[in-house]
MIDRENRO-973155 format. One record per residue (C-alpha): residue in three letters; y, z, x. Coordinates in steps of 0.02 Angstrom, whole numbers, plus 32768, in hexadecimal, padded with zeros to 4 digits. Last residue first. Example, Ala and Ser with C-alpha at 12.3 -4.5 7.8 and 13.67 -1.06 7.14 Angstrom:
2
+------+------+------+------+
! rest !   yy !   zz !   xx !
+------+------+------+------+
!  SER ! 7FCB ! 8165 ! 82AC !
!  ALA ! 7F1F ! 8186 ! 8267 !
+------+------+------+------+
end
This chain:
487
+------+------+------+------+
! rest !   yy !   zz !   xx !
+------+------+------+------+
!  THR ! 79EB ! D5A3 ! 753C !
!  THR ! 7A07 ! D50C ! 75AC !
!  SER ! 7951 ! D4E0 ! 75D0 !
!  VAL ! 791F ! D4F2 ! 7518 !
!  TYR ! 79A9 ! D47B ! 74DD !
!  TRP ! 797E ! D3F7 ! 7560 !
!  GLY ! 78C6 ! D3FD ! 7530 !
!  VAL ! 78F0 ! D3EB ! 7478 !
!  VAL ! 7961 ! D355 ! 749B !
!  LEU ! 78DB ! D2FF ! 7505 !
!  PRO ! 7851 ! D323 ! 7487 !
!  VAL ! 78BF ! D2D8 ! 73FA !
!  TRP ! 78F1 ! D23B ! 745E !
!  ILE ! 7854 ! D1D4 ! 7476 !
!  LEU ! 77EF ! D203 ! 73DB !
!  ALA ! 788C ! D1F2 ! 7372 !
!  LEU ! 78B0 ! D145 ! 73B7 !
!  GLY ! 77FE ! D10D ! 738C !
!  LEU ! 7809 ! D154 ! 72DC !
!  LEU ! 78AE ! D0FB ! 72BE !
!  MET ! 7865 ! D054 ! 72F7 !
!  ALA ! 77C8 ! D06D ! 728E !
!  PRO ! 7835 ! D08E ! 71F5 !
!  GLY ! 789A ! CFEF ! 7216 !
!  SER ! 7803 ! CF7E ! 7232 !
!  ILE ! 77DC ! CF3C ! 72DF !
!  MET ! 77D6 ! CE85 ! 731C !
!  ASP ! 7890 ! CE6B ! 730D !
!  SER ! 78AB ! CF0E ! 736B !
!  PHE ! 7852 ! CECB ! 7407 !
!  ILE ! 78E7 ! CED7 ! 747A !
!  CYS ! 7924 ! CF74 ! 7422 !
!  LEU ! 787E ! CFCD ! 743D !
!  PHE ! 7881 ! CFA4 ! 74F8 !
!  MET ! 7933 ! CFE1 ! 7507 !
!  SER ! 78FD ! D087 ! 74B8 !
!  ALA ! 786F ! D098 ! 7535 !
!  PHE ! 78E4 ! D075 ! 75C8 !
!  ILE ! 7960 ! D0F8 ! 7589 !
!  ALA ! 78D7 ! D17B ! 756F !
!  ILE ! 7890 ! D15B ! 761F !
!  SER ! 793C ! D171 ! 766B !
!  LEU ! 7958 ! D215 ! 760D !
!  PRO ! 78AC ! D259 ! 7640 !
!  SER ! 78D6 ! D238 ! 76F9 !
!  THR ! 786E ! D1B5 ! 7754 !
!  ALA ! 78F6 ! D138 ! 7780 !
!  ASP ! 7979 ! D1BB ! 77A7 !
!  ASP ! 7904 ! D21F ! 781A !
!  VAL ! 78CD ! D182 ! 7876 !
!  SER ! 7981 ! D14F ! 7892 !
!  ASP ! 79B1 ! D1FF ! 78C6 !
!  ASP ! 7930 ! D208 ! 7951 !
!  SER ! 7926 ! D2B7 ! 799D !
!  SER ! 7914 ! D2FA ! 78EC !
!  ALA ! 7975 ! D395 ! 78B9 !
!  ALA ! 7924 ! D429 ! 7863 !
!  VAL ! 799A ! D485 ! 77F0 !
!  LYS ! 799E ! D540 ! 780D !
!  ARG ! 79CE ! D5B8 ! 7784 !
!  PRO ! 7A58 ! D631 ! 77AF !
!  LYS ! 7A23 ! D6E6 ! 77D5 !
!  PRO ! 7A58 ! D75F ! 774D !
!  ALA ! 7AF9 ! D7BE ! 7772 !
!  ILE ! 7AE7 ! D873 ! 77A6 !
!  PRO ! 7B62 ! D8F6 ! 7768 !
!  VAL ! 7B3C ! D9A3 ! 77AD !
!  GLY ! 7AEE ! DA39 ! 7757 !
!  PHE ! 7A57 ! DA45 ! 77CB !
!  ALA ! 79CC ! DA39 ! 7749 !
!  LYS ! 7A33 ! D9D3 ! 76CD !
!  SER ! 7A5E ! D94E ! 774D !
!  ILE ! 79AB ! D94A ! 778E !
!  THR ! 7969 ! D92C ! 76DE !
!  PRO ! 79F4 ! D8AF ! 76B8 !
!  ALA ! 79C3 ! D84D ! 7757 !
!  SER ! 7911 ! D83B ! 7719 !
!  THR ! 786F ! D871 ! 776C !
!  THR ! 77E8 ! D80C ! 77C2 !
!  THR ! 7752 ! D86D ! 7801 !
!  ALA ! 7724 ! D87B ! 78B9 !
!  LEU ! 7684 ! D8BF ! 7908 !
!  SER ! 767D ! D8E9 ! 79C0 !
!  TRP ! 75FF ! D8CF ! 7A4C !
!  THR ! 7616 ! D90E ! 7AFE !
!  ILE ! 75D6 ! D8CB ! 7BA3 !
!  GLU ! 75FE ! D91E ! 7C49 !
!  GLU ! 7612 ! D910 ! 7D05 !
!  SER ! 762F ! D857 ! 7D2A !
!  THR ! 7690 ! D847 ! 7C88 !
!  GLN ! 7653 ! D81B ! 7BD9 !
!  GLU ! 769C ! D82C ! 7B2B !
!  ARG ! 7624 ! D7FA ! 7A9E !
!  THR ! 7674 ! D7E6 ! 79F3 !
!  LEU ! 762A ! D7EE ! 7945 !
!  THR ! 76A3 ! D7A2 ! 78C7 !
!  GLN ! 7697 ! D7C4 ! 780D !
!  GLY ! 76AF ! D74D ! 7779 !
!  LEU ! 75F6 ! D74D ! 774D !
!  ASN ! 75C4 ! D717 ! 77FD !
!  GLN ! 7620 ! D6F0 ! 789F !
!  PHE ! 75F8 ! D6FA ! 7959 !
!  ASP ! 7682 ! D705 ! 79DB !
!  THR ! 7668 ! D700 ! 7A98 !
!  ILE ! 76ED ! D74A ! 7B0B !
!  ARG ! 76EA ! D74F ! 7BCA !
!  THR ! 7763 ! D7D6 ! 7C05 !
!  GLU ! 77F5 ! D7D3 ! 7C7E !
!  ASP ! 7864 ! D860 ! 7CBD !
!  GLY ! 790E ! D81B ! 7CF2 !
!  ARG ! 7975 ! D8AF ! 7CB5 !
!  ARG ! 790A ! D949 ! 7CC9 !
!  VAL ! 7895 ! D9AE ! 7C5C !
!  ARG ! 785A ! DA56 ! 7C9B !
!  TRP ! 77E9 ! DA9C ! 7C14 !
!  ASN ! 7809 ! DB04 ! 7B78 !
!  PHE ! 78B2 ! DAB2 ! 7B64 !
!  ALA ! 7965 ! DAED ! 7B60 !
!  GLY ! 7A0A ! DA93 ! 7B41 !
!  PHE ! 7A3E ! D9E2 ! 7B6C !
!  VAL ! 79E2 ! D94C ! 7BB5 !
!  ALA ! 7A1A ! D89A ! 7BD9 !
!  LYS ! 79C5 ! D7F4 ! 7BFD !
!  VAL ! 7910 ! D82F ! 7BF1 !
!  ARG ! 78A1 ! D796 ! 7C07 !
!  ALA ! 7822 ! D74B ! 7B90 !
!  ASN ! 77A3 ! D6C7 ! 7BC2 !
!  TYR ! 7754 ! D658 ! 7B3E !
!  THR ! 76BB ! D63C ! 7AD1 !
!  TYR ! 76CB ! D613 ! 7A18 !
!  LYS ! 7661 ! D5FF ! 797C !
!  GLN ! 75AF ! D63C ! 799E !
!  PRO ! 7545 ! D644 ! 7902 !
!  TRP ! 7513 ! D6F2 ! 78C3 !
!  THR ! 7460 ! D6F9 ! 7883 !
!  MET ! 7438 ! D78F ! 7816 !
!  GLY ! 73C4 ! D826 ! 7825 !
!  ARG ! 744C ! D89F ! 785A !
!  PHE ! 747E ! D82C ! 78E9 !
!  LYS ! 7420 ! D795 ! 792A !
!  CYS ! 7487 ! D726 ! 799E !
!  SER ! 74BE ! D670 ! 79A0 !
!  ALA ! 74DC ! D5D4 ! 7A0B !
!  ILE ! 7496 ! D602 ! 7AB6 !
!  GLY ! 742B ! D692 ! 7A79 !
!  VAL ! 7441 ! D74D ! 7A63 !
!  GLU ! 73BA ! D7B2 ! 7A0C !
!  SER ! 73B5 ! D863 ! 79C5 !
!  PRO ! 7473 ! D867 ! 79BE !
!  TRP ! 74C0 ! D90C ! 79F8 !
!  GLU ! 74E1 ! D9A7 ! 7992 !
!  ASP ! 7565 ! DA27 ! 79C4 !
!  SER ! 75E6 ! D9A4 ! 7997 !
!  VAL ! 769A ! D9B7 ! 79D4 !
!  THR ! 7708 ! D9AF ! 793A !
!  VAL ! 7786 ! D929 ! 790A !
!  ARG ! 77FF ! D913 ! 7879 !
!  GLN ! 7843 ! D863 ! 7875 !
!  TRP ! 78EF ! D81A ! 7850 !
!  GLY ! 7933 ! D76B ! 7836 !
!  ASP ! 791A ! D6B9 ! 7876 !
!  ASP ! 79A3 ! D6C1 ! 78FA !
!  THR ! 7949 ! D75A ! 793E !
!  GLU ! 7957 ! D816 ! 7925 !
!  VAL ! 78C2 ! D883 ! 7955 !
!  LEU ! 78B3 ! D935 ! 7916 !
!  TRP ! 783A ! D9A7 ! 7970 !
!  HIS ! 77E8 ! DA4E ! 7948 !
!  TYR ! 77BE ! DAE7 ! 79B1 !
!  GLY ! 7781 ! DB92 ! 797D !
!  ARG ! 7760 ! DBC1 ! 78C7 !
!  GLU ! 7784 ! DC7C ! 78D7 !
!  PRO ! 7819 ! DC7D ! 794E !
!  ASN ! 785B ! DBD5 ! 790E !
!  PHE ! 788A ! DB4D ! 798A !
!  LEU ! 78CB ! DA9C ! 7983 !
!  LEU ! 78CC ! DA19 ! 7A0E !
!  TYR ! 7939 ! D984 ! 79DD !
!  GLU ! 790D ! D8D4 ! 7A1A !
!  THR ! 798F ! D849 ! 7A1C !
!  TRP ! 7971 ! D78E ! 7A23 !
!  GLU ! 79AD ! D6FB ! 7A8C !
!  PRO ! 79A4 ! D648 ! 7A4C !
!  GLU ! 7937 ! D5C5 ! 7AA3 !
!  GLU ! 79A0 ! D530 ! 7AD9 !
!  ASP ! 79CE ! D581 ! 7B80 !
!  ASP ! 791A ! D57A ! 7BBC !
!  ASP ! 7904 ! D5B9 ! 7C6F !
!  PRO ! 78D6 ! D668 ! 7C37 !
!  VAL ! 78B9 ! D689 ! 7B7E !
!  GLU ! 7932 ! D714 ! 7B51 !
!  CYS ! 793A ! D7CC ! 7B27 !
!  ARG ! 79C3 ! D849 ! 7AF9 !
!  MET ! 797D ! D8F9 ! 7AFD !
!  ILE ! 79BA ! D992 ! 7A9D !
!  GLY ! 7982 ! DA48 ! 7AAD !
!  ILE ! 798D ! DAEC ! 7A4C !
!  ILE ! 79A7 ! DAAC ! 799B !
!  THR ! 7985 ! DB45 ! 792F !
!  TYR ! 7906 ! DB42 ! 78A2 !
!  GLU ! 790D ! DBA1 ! 77FE !
!  VAL ! 786E ! DB93 ! 7799 !
!  GLY ! 7830 ! DB08 ! 7726 !
!  LEU ! 78A6 ! DA94 ! 7782 !
!  GLN ! 7946 ! DAFA ! 7772 !
!  GLY ! 79BD ! DACF ! 7800 !
!  ARG ! 7A19 ! DB2A ! 788A !
!  ALA ! 7A8B ! DAD7 ! 7909 !
!  GLY ! 7A83 ! DB1C ! 79BB !
!  LEU ! 7A9A ! DA72 ! 7A0D !
!  ALA ! 7AEF ! DA00 ! 7991 !
!  LEU ! 7AA3 ! D97F ! 791B !
!  THR ! 7AE2 ! D8CB ! 7914 !
!  THR ! 7AF2 ! D8BF ! 79D0 !
!  HIS ! 7B83 ! D882 ! 7A3B !
!  ILE ! 7B5F ! D86E ! 7AF4 !
!  ARG ! 7BC9 ! D8B0 ! 7B82 !
!  ALA ! 7BA6 ! D850 ! 7C20 !
!  LEU ! 7B37 ! D891 ! 7CAC !
!  ARG ! 7B89 ! D868 ! 7D52 !
!  HIS ! 7B92 ! D919 ! 7D96 !
!  ASN ! 7AD7 ! D92F ! 7DA7 !
!  ALA ! 7AB4 ! D9D8 ! 7DF4 !
!  GLU ! 7A0B ! DA25 ! 7E16 !
!  ILE ! 79C1 ! DAD2 ! 7E2D !
!  VAL ! 7A57 ! DB3B ! 7DF8 !
!  GLU ! 7A23 ! DBF0 ! 7DE6 !
!  ALA ! 7A22 ! DC5B ! 7D4A !
!  ARG ! 79FE ! DD13 ! 7D62 !
!  ASP ! 7961 ! DD7D ! 7D58 !
!  GLY ! 78F6 ! DCE3 ! 7D69 !
!  THR ! 78B3 ! DC63 ! 7CEC !
!  CYS ! 795C ! DC1C ! 7CB6 !
!  ASP ! 796E ! DB8E ! 7D36 !
!  VAL ! 7A10 ! DB2F ! 7D1C !
!  VAL ! 7A18 ! DA71 ! 7D21 !
!  SER ! 7ACC ! DA44 ! 7D48 !
!  SER ! 7B14 ! D9C1 ! 7CD3 !
!  CYS ! 7BC9 ! D9EE ! 7D01 !
!  SER ! 7C0C ! DA11 ! 7C52 !
!  PRO ! 7B72 ! DA13 ! 7BE0 !
!  CYS ! 7B15 ! DA8A ! 7C56 !
!  VAL ! 7A5A ! DA68 ! 7C46 !
!  VAL ! 79E3 ! DAF7 ! 7C1E !
!  GLN ! 793C ! DB23 ! 7C6C !
!  THR ! 789E ! DB83 ! 7C4A !
!  ALA ! 78E3 ! DBCC ! 7BA9 !
!  MET ! 786B ! DC42 ! 7B50 !
!  ALA ! 78AB ! DCF4 ! 7B47 !
!  ALA ! 7957 ! DCC6 ! 7B05 !
!  VAL ! 798F ! DC14 ! 7AEC !
!  ILE ! 7A1D ! DBEF ! 7B63 !
!  THR ! 7ACD ! DBB4 ! 7B42 !
!  ILE ! 7B58 ! DB6C ! 7BAE !
!  ALA ! 7C0B ! DBA2 ! 7BCF !
!  ALA ! 7C59 ! DB50 ! 7C67 !
!  GLY ! 7C5B ! DBAB ! 7D0E !
!  CYS ! 7C43 ! DB0E ! 7D77 !
!  ASN ! 7BA2 ! DB30 ! 7DD9 !
!  PRO ! 7B6A ! DBDB ! 7D9A !
!  CYS ! 7B7C ! DB9C ! 7CE6 !
!  ASP ! 7BB6 ! DC30 ! 7C7D !
!  LEU ! 7B37 ! DC64 ! 7BF9 !
!  PRO ! 7B3F ! DC77 ! 7B3C !
!  LEU ! 7AA4 ! DCA2 ! 7AD5 !
!  VAL ! 7A3D ! DC3E ! 7A58 !
!  GLN ! 79B6 ! DCAE ! 7A0D !
!  GLY ! 7909 ! DC5D ! 7A15 !
!  ARG ! 78B1 ! DCFC ! 7A4B !
!  TYR ! 791D ! DD8C ! 7A18 !
!  ARG ! 7978 ! DDF1 ! 7A9D !
!  GLY ! 7962 ! DE89 ! 7B0C !
!  ALA ! 78BD ! DE47 ! 7B4A !
!  SER ! 784C ! DED9 ! 7B20 !
!  ALA ! 78A2 ! DF1E ! 7A85 !
!  LEU ! 78D6 ! DE72 ! 7A46 !
!  ILE ! 7823 ! DE33 ! 7A58 !
!  SER ! 77E9 ! DEC5 ! 79EE !
!  GLU ! 786F ! DEA1 ! 796B !
!  PRO ! 7839 ! DDEA ! 7965 !
!  SER ! 778B ! DE2B ! 793D !
!  ARG ! 76FB ! DE29 ! 79B8 !
!  LEU ! 7655 ! DDF6 ! 7970 !
!  THR ! 75D4 ! DE72 ! 792E !
!  THR ! 760D ! DE68 ! 7878 !
!  PRO ! 7600 ! DDAB ! 787C !
!  THR ! 7547 ! DDA6 ! 78AA !
!  LEU ! 7533 ! DD0D ! 7919 !
!  ASP ! 74D8 ! DC71 ! 78DC !
!  THR ! 7577 ! DC42 ! 787C !
!  ARG ! 75CB ! DC29 ! 7926 !
!  GLU ! 7559 ! DB96 ! 7941 !
!  SER ! 74C3 ! DB79 ! 79B0 !
!  ALA ! 7482 ! DAE9 ! 7A1B !
!  ASN ! 73C9 ! DAFC ! 7A35 !
!  GLY ! 734A ! DB3D ! 7AB2 !
!  ALA ! 7312 ! DB19 ! 7B64 !
!  TYR ! 732B ! DB69 ! 7C0F !
!  ILE ! 72DF ! DB10 ! 7CA5 !
!  VAL ! 72E0 ! DB4D ! 7D59 !
!  PRO ! 72FD ! DAC0 ! 7DD6 !
!  ALA ! 72BE ! DAD3 ! 7E89 !
!  GLY ! 734F ! DB02 ! 7EFC !
!  ASP ! 7389 ! DBB1 ! 7ECD !
!  THR ! 7422 ! DB7A ! 7E6A !
!  TYR ! 73CD ! DADF ! 7E21 !
!  ASP ! 73D5 ! DB1A ! 7D6B !
!  LEU ! 73A1 ! DA91 ! 7CF1 !
!  THR ! 73E6 ! DAC3 ! 7C47 !
!  ALA ! 739D ! DA89 ! 7BA1 !
!  PHE ! 73E2 ! DA6E ! 7AF2 !
!  ALA ! 7391 ! DA27 ! 7A54 !
!  ARG ! 740C ! DA0B ! 79C5 !
!  GLY ! 73FB ! D94E ! 79CD !
!  ARG ! 73CD ! D92E ! 7A83 !
!  ARG ! 7426 ! D98C ! 7B0D !
!  CYS ! 7420 ! D9B4 ! 7BC8 !
!  ASP ! 7487 ! DA2C ! 7C31 !
!  ALA ! 748A ! DA1F ! 7CEF !
!  ALA ! 7496 ! DAAD ! 7D6B !
!  ARG ! 74D4 ! DADE ! 7E17 !
!  ALA ! 750C ! DB92 ! 7E30 !
!  ASP ! 7571 ! DBEC ! 7EB5 !
!  TRP ! 7560 ! DCA7 ! 7EBB !
!  GLY ! 75B2 ! DD4B ! 7E89 !
!  ASP ! 75B5 ! DDE3 ! 7EFB !
!  ALA ! 7566 ! DE5F ! 7E84 !
!  ALA ! 7501 ! DDDD ! 7E26 !
!  ASN ! 7455 ! DE2A ! 7E38 !
!  VAL ! 73F6 ! DDC9 ! 7DB4 !
!  PRO ! 73AA ! DDF5 ! 7D0A !
!  LEU ! 744E ! DE3D ! 7CCA !
!  GLU ! 7481 ! DED7 ! 7C66 !
!  GLY ! 7539 ! DEF1 ! 7C3F !
!  GLU ! 75C9 ! DE97 ! 7C92 !
!  GLY ! 75EC ! DE00 ! 7CFF !
!  GLY ! 7665 ! DDA8 ! 7D72 !
!  VAL ! 768B ! DD0C ! 7DD8 !
!  CYS ! 75E7 ! DCAD ! 7DD1 !
!  ARG ! 760E ! DC05 ! 7E21 !
!  SER ! 75FC ! DB53 ! 7DE5 !
!  GLU ! 75B3 ! DAAC ! 7E17 !
!  ARG ! 75A7 ! DA29 ! 7D90 !
!  LYS ! 753A ! D9B4 ! 7D2A !
!  ASP ! 7557 ! D98F ! 7C73 !
!  SER ! 74FF ! D940 ! 7BDF !
!  VAL ! 745E ! D909 ! 7C33 !
!  LEU ! 73FB ! D8B0 ! 7BAB !
!  TYR ! 735F ! D902 ! 7B64 !
!  LEU ! 72B5 ! D8B6 ! 7B3C !
!  VAL ! 724C ! D941 ! 7AEF !
!  GLY ! 7191 ! D947 ! 7B15 !
!  ASP ! 719A ! D9EC ! 7B72 !
!  ILE ! 7229 ! D9AC ! 7BE0 !
!  LYS ! 725B ! D8F5 ! 7BF4 !
!  VAL ! 72FE ! D8CC ! 7C4E !
!  PRO ! 736B ! D836 ! 7C23 !
!  GLN ! 7409 ! D81B ! 7C8D !
!  GLY ! 74AE ! D81E ! 7C2D !
!  VAL ! 7509 ! D881 ! 7CB5 !
!  HIS ! 74B7 ! D869 ! 7D5F !
!  LEU ! 742D ! D8C4 ! 7DBC !
!  ASP ! 7402 ! D88F ! 7E6D !
!  GLU ! 7461 ! D91B ! 7EC5 !
!  PHE ! 740B ! D99D ! 7E57 !
!  ALA ! 7360 ! D95C ! 7E8A !
!  PRO ! 7306 ! D8FC ! 7E03 !
!  LEU ! 7286 ! D955 ! 7D95 !
!  PRO ! 71D0 ! D92F ! 7DBB !
!  ALA ! 717C ! D8BF ! 7D3A !
!  PRO ! 7120 ! D8DE ! 7C96 !
!  LEU ! 7167 ! D990 ! 7C99 !
!  VAL ! 7117 ! DA15 ! 7C2A !
!  PRO ! 7177 ! DAB6 ! 7C47 !
!  ALA ! 711B ! DB50 ! 7C89 !
!  ASP ! 7195 ! DBE2 ! 7C91 !
!  LEU ! 7215 ! DB98 ! 7C19 !
!  ARG ! 72AB ! DC0D ! 7C1A !
!  ARG ! 72FF ! DC2C ! 7B74 !
!  THR ! 7397 ! DBD7 ! 7B27 !
!  LEU ! 7421 ! DBF4 ! 7AA6 !
!  ALA ! 74B1 ! DB78 ! 7AA5 !
!  TYR ! 7563 ! DB98 ! 7A6C !
!  GLN ! 7606 ! DB38 ! 7A5D !
!  ASP ! 769D ! DBA7 ! 7A3F !
!  SER ! 76F1 ! DB71 ! 7AE1 !
!  ALA ! 7653 ! DB86 ! 7B48 !
!  ASP ! 75DC ! DC13 ! 7B18 !
!  SER ! 7529 ! DC00 ! 7B59 !
!  LEU ! 74B2 ! DC7F ! 7B0D !
!  TRP ! 7426 ! DCA7 ! 7B87 !
!  GLY ! 7375 ! DCE7 ! 7B6E !
!  ASN ! 7307 ! DD81 ! 7B62 !
!  THR ! 725F ! DDB7 ! 7B1D !
!  GLY ! 7243 ! DE63 ! 7AD0 !
!  ASP ! 7213 ! DE28 ! 7A21 !
!  ASP ! 72C0 ! DE58 ! 79DF !
!  PHE ! 730F ! DDDD ! 7A57 !
!  LEU ! 737B ! DE16 ! 7AE8 !
!  VAL ! 7410 ! DDAB ! 7B17 !
!  TYR ! 746C ! DD88 ! 7BBA !
!  TRP ! 7513 ! DD35 ! 7B93 !
!  GLU ! 7546 ! DCA3 ! 7C02 !
!  ASN ! 7601 ! DC8C ! 7BF2 !
!  TRP ! 7669 ! DBF1 ! 7C19 !
!  GLY ! 76E6 ! DBAA ! 7C94 !
!  GLY ! 776D ! DB2A ! 7CB5 !
!  ALA ! 7796 ! DA8B ! 7D16 !
!  GLU ! 7763 ! DABF ! 7DC6 !
!  TYR ! 76CE ! DB28 ! 7D94 !
!  GLN ! 76B9 ! DBDD ! 7D59 !
!  MET ! 7625 ! DC3D ! 7D15 !
!  ARG ! 7638 ! DCEA ! 7CC6 !
!  LEU ! 7593 ! DD48 ! 7CB7 !
!  ARG ! 7572 ! DDB7 ! 7C21 !
!  GLY ! 74FD ! DE41 ! 7BE7 !
!  ILE ! 74A5 ! DE92 ! 7B52 !
!  VAL ! 74BA ! DE18 ! 7AC2 !
!  ASN ! 743A ! DE40 ! 7A38 !
!  PHE ! 73BA ! DDC9 ! 79F0 !
!  ARG ! 7364 ! DD98 ! 794E !
!  GLN ! 72D5 ! DD1E ! 7940 !
!  THR ! 72BB ! DCD1 ! 7894 !
!  GLY ! 7318 ! DC32 ! 78C0 !
!  GLN ! 7385 ! DC60 ! 7955 !
!  HIS ! 73E3 ! DCFD ! 7923 !
!  GLY ! 747E ! DD60 ! 794E !
!  ARG ! 74BD ! DE09 ! 7987 !
!  THR ! 7558 ! DE33 ! 79ED !
!  GLY ! 7540 ! DED7 ! 7A4C !
!  ILE ! 7592 ! DE9A ! 7AEC !
!  GLN ! 761C ! DE28 ! 7AAF !
!  VAL ! 7631 ! DD7D ! 7A60 !
!  PRO ! 76DB ! DD4F ! 7A15 !
!  SER ! 7710 ! DD07 ! 7ABD !
!  GLY ! 77C6 ! DD2F ! 7AE6 !
!  ASP ! 77BD ! DCFB ! 7B9C !
!  GLU ! 77DD ! DDA4 ! 7BED !
!  VAL ! 77A9 ! DD91 ! 7CA3 !
!  VAL ! 7701 ! DDE4 ! 7CC2 !
!  ALA ! 770B ! DE76 ! 7D3A !
!  ALA ! 76C7 ! DE59 ! 7DE7 !
!  MET ! 7624 ! DEB1 ! 7E08 !
!  ARG ! 7616 ! DF3E ! 7E87 !
!  GLY ! 758D ! DF66 ! 7F01 !
!  VAL ! 74D8 ! DF9E ! 7F10 !
!  THR ! 74D8 ! E043 ! 7EB2 !
!  ARG ! 7429 ! E089 ! 7E95 !
!  ALA ! 73DB ! E0CE ! 7DF6 !
!  VAL ! 7330 ! E11D ! 7E0E !
!  GLY ! 7297 ! E0F0 ! 7DA6 !
!  ALA ! 723D ! E0A0 ! 7E36 !
!  ASP ! 72D7 ! E038 ! 7E5E !
!  LYS ! 7356 ! E015 ! 7DD5 !
!  THR ! 73EF ! DFB1 ! 7E06 !
!  ILE ! 74A5 ! DFDE ! 7DEC !
!  THR ! 7540 ! DF73 ! 7E0B !
!  SER ! 75DA ! DFE3 ! 7E05 !
!  ARG ! 7663 ! DFA9 ! 7D8F !
!  CYS ! 76AB ! E05B ! 7D84 !
!  THR ! 76A2 ! E07D ! 7CC8 !
!  GLY ! 763A ! DFF1 ! 7C7D !
!  CYS ! 75B4 ! E007 ! 7D02 !
!  VAL ! 7569 ! DF5D ! 7D22 !
!  VAL ! 74AD ! DF55 ! 7D09 !
!  MET ! 7427 ! DF0E ! 7D7A !
!  VAL ! 7374 ! DED0 ! 7D78 !
!  ALA ! 7369 ! DEA9 ! 7CBE !
!  GLY ! 72C1 ! DE63 ! 7C84 !
!  ALA ! 7289 ! DF06 ! 7C32 !
!  SER ! 7324 ! DEFB ! 7BC7 !
!  ALA ! 7380 ! DF94 ! 7B83 !
!  PHE ! 73B7 ! DFDA ! 7C2C !
!  ARG ! 743E ! E05B ! 7C0C !
!  VAL ! 74D4 ! E0A6 ! 7C66 !
!  SER ! 7523 ! E152 ! 7C4D !
!  ALA ! 75BB ! E178 ! 7CB9 !
!  GLY ! 75A4 ! E1DF ! 7D57 !
!  CYS ! 7626 ! E184 ! 7DC0 !
!  GLN ! 75C7 ! E136 ! 7E51 !
!  PRO ! 7512 ! E163 ! 7E32 !
!  CYS ! 7525 ! E126 ! 7D7C !
!  LEU ! 74BC ! E198 ! 7D10 !
!  PHE ! 741D ! E14A ! 7CD0 !
!  GLU ! 73D0 ! E114 ! 7C2A !
!  GLN ! 7331 ! E0AF ! 7C13 !
!  MET ! 7307 ! E052 ! 7B72 !
+------+------+------+------+
end
């Protein structure tokens, strides 16, 4: 470890990693490089916008048996949101990156000599869902986007004083994770695995009190705000909201800057009734707050019912979803693990085959509250559902990104108890035939009547006990089935 005095303000700065080429002074934000053992100021680094991440410089964690320490951060921003890239130093002296995007983590290291059976495509030729083979692992491109470095802190392996534009694609298979970085032209490959918050040492994470001290408010706290377009009262979710939609004039308000600014106005958005209210709190293992609500529909198909999606947040557990449809309720989490194989009619996930059930387009009809990305009315996503053991595994795909989520059915009484509001069970659906005459002729009741008539016609050829037994065999199962279906 090398220690210098900042040439600008005299504060102490340290280089813990041999791979670091610059460090940002925590006092004056000067960007300092080391040259022949002498510290030199080369500019200033923009401060990182407070996003409420629990990770901080000094956070420790592990990847298998390898332990690491967070020593620096870059903040990356794109049109619909942003994420953190934390520079980490492993105990063996090597380094890597911890990606931190809305409480989803991935830990990767640079591959200096990757085995590639074929040259990687150019960035312009990549598309989401495309297979890419690296070091014997067949990945699928999970997202592709252009972004910009807008701030940083701590030690970093690149000179990021003025920021820069980046072009990269992430790839996944199971828990394997890789990033193809095309920023400098030829792709540089980083590979590793998806991580979880449990891989980070809890005592080294930021507490809600620490976030309060730096941001002036708790992450996840619902706060009032006056709409800059119409002046109506709306709410934001502190330290994490990218946008919020005014319920009065439907203006989309950007919450990433120092003050809210209107970036879009849609005055025609109708008020929509929802079972659960924005800002409601519910006990689902821990206390969650509803911070965003979306009403969705299948475009160009009026016969398909709409459904409602509720975005929930807990400062320590992160994000969670509730989905309300005509069939009932589901609890949904974004999966850090991807299927190992995806075919036309099924996929392999956690060692099991999940048959494909439905494929359709979903469109956002209305949006309220705050989200961790910029969601707009009219956004469309291609949905594919796979089912197994009573659970639904869903792939959501756009031109820029694929995500997988896992849904588990939950009961209306459970949601009612959690949020303290009355919720009536969903009515049972009765399938209707498009041809009533065929349905009547082949219904169990019709068959039972025809069978009974047949027995009566030939009653003189059948003994009394046999006649009674035949009628019992026809009608008892029908009566039992009717009783079970109505109780």
